[in-house]
C-alpha positions, 0 to 999 in steps of 0.5 A: 944876245948870244955868243956869236954877238947876234940877237935872235932877231938878227939871226932869224933875218940873216938866212932870208937876206942871204936868199935875197942875195943869192937870188940877185946873183942868179939873176945877174948870171942868168942868160938874158931873154932876147927881143927879136924885132920881126915886125917890119914890112921887108920892102927890100925883099919884095916880091918875096915878102909880098905874101910871107914875113921876112922871118919865114923867107927860105934860106938854105932850105928852112925859114930864116927864123929857124936858123936864127933860133938854132944859133941863139940856142947854141949860144946859150939863150933860151927865151925869146920874145918875137915882136911881130907886126906884118903877117906875124900870125904866120910866124906864130903858126909856124914856130909855136912855143919854140920847143922844137928849137929848145927855146921858149917863145912868146909873141908881142903883136903891134896891133893895127898900127905898126909901132916901129922898132922902139914902140914894139919894144915898149909894147913887149916889156911885160914879157921881157923882164928887167934886162934883155937883148934886142936883135934885129929880125933879119940879123944872123950874128955868130958871136959870144952872146954871154960876153955881150951880156957881161959887158952890159952888166959891167958897164953900169949903163942902161943900154949897150950897142955892139959895134963892128969895124965895118969900114963901109964894107958890108953896109954904110958905117954909122958909128963913131967909136973911139977908146971903147966909147960910142961918140956918135951914132946916126943912120942919116947923117954920116961923118968920115969918123964913122968907121964902125956900124951898129952890129944889130945886137943891143942890151937894155934895161926895161926902164929905157923904154918904160919911160915912153908912152905905150902904143906910140910909134918910135924907132930904136935908133932914136932911143940909142941916139938919146942915150949917146947924147947923155953918155949912157950907151955903152959900146962893145966891139965885136970882130966877127962880121954880120950876116943878114937876110934883109936884102937880096944881096945879104940873102945870097951871102947868108945862103952860102954861109948856111949851106956849109956845116956850122961850127958853134 
């Protein structure tokens, strides 16, 4: 025991504990990686997507994924895992390691059977870490991603869904959101109380998907509904409309947007 009231053993372990705390703080403030769900067949964009995946559809002179990665980089994200299936090899050949966009890209392939959005995330877990964003591969979302990450971490919940008060304007609303809470979420059985829509950006702990068996096809929406039932899916409302290239109408709107100078 010395004048500061600590034993030699306590003093020797204190710096190590401080380093652990600093490391935890760094992880908590670091940008989340993002899993981009880009493995679908994109049937709504046929015949455009008969020979190319949706990520490579040309928008304003470039493949859509180029615009998506540029936006993510401008919003402070640096690492993405592309969950690919249909013609995914074409995406990897085109974008490689992502360095041309200031991003670090990794690829998770479904394999011979398409795994769905949930199964693809389960497959990609070894590349994602403990917490991550999920982003639909046809979504262009010009919002504050850091604010979403902060809301997720502050919620203490294993999952978060961003929602937008759509009122059926750009797609069918599918979320009942009241007093900052997701009350109901269902893409198939809509109710008049559903005035919001799943915006397309989520955040999750890996444990949500790790409890599922690997190599099994399932949908992210089923996971989200299960979390809502347990009161374990946080909601974060955003106020900037979404854009998408998943339909011919959405592609035309996105083309008009991206033809203009972008403010980040």
